[in-house]
C-alpha positions in Angstrom: 0.0 0.0 0.1 1.3 3.3 -0.9 1.1 6.1 1.5 0.0 9.7 0.6 3.1 11.9 0.4 2.3 15.1 2.5 5.1 17.0 0.7 3.4 16.6 -2.7 0.1 17.7 -1.4 1.6 20.8 0.2 3.5 21.5 -3.0 0.3 21.2 -5.0 -1.5 23.4 -2.5 1.1 26.2 -2.8 1.2 25.9 -6.6 -2.6 26.4 -6.7 -2.6 29.3 -4.2 0.2 31.2 -6.0 -1.0 30.3 -9.6 2.2 28.5 -10.2 4.7 31.3 -9.0 5.3 29.7 -5.4 8.7 28.5 -6.1 9.7 31.8 -7.7 8.3 33.9 -5.0 9.9 31.8 -2.2 13.4 31.9 -4.1 13.1 35.6 -4.4 12.3 36.1 -0.7 15.0 33.5 0.5 17.8 34.4 -1.9 17.4 37.9 -2.8 16.0 39.4 0.3 17.2 37.2 3.2 20.5 35.9 1.6 20.1 32.4 1.9 21.6 29.9 -0.8 18.1 28.4 -1.7 14.5 28.6 -0.7 14.5 25.1 1.0 11.6 23.8 -1.1 13.1 20.4 -1.8 14.2 20.0 1.8 10.7 20.9 3.0 9.1 18.4 0.5 11.6 15.6 1.5 10.9 16.0 5.1 7.1 16.3 4.8 7.1 13.0 2.4 9.2 11.1 5.1 6.7 11.9 7.8 4.0 10.1 5.8 6.1 7.7 3.9 9.3 6.6 5.5 10.4 4.5 2.5 10.4 7.5 0.1 13.5 7.5 -2.0 14.3 11.3 -1.4 14.1 12.2 -5.0 13.1 15.9 -5.3 13.1 17.7 -8.8 15.2 15.0 -10.2 18.0 15.3 -7.5 18.5 12.4 -5.2 19.4 13.2 -1.6 
């Protein structure tokens, strides 16, 4: 039985609310304004997916952690 991946649901919700600009907005705030290296979107998705599916392979945007 496959578990619902919470990170995928949150990403879809953010994508819907921001009309597809969620990643661009978060990168602009995190990188340009706050000075971080990245927005942390993949790390958030990975963490949330492993909460609901401990056997998740860690692949996010084609990058395997």
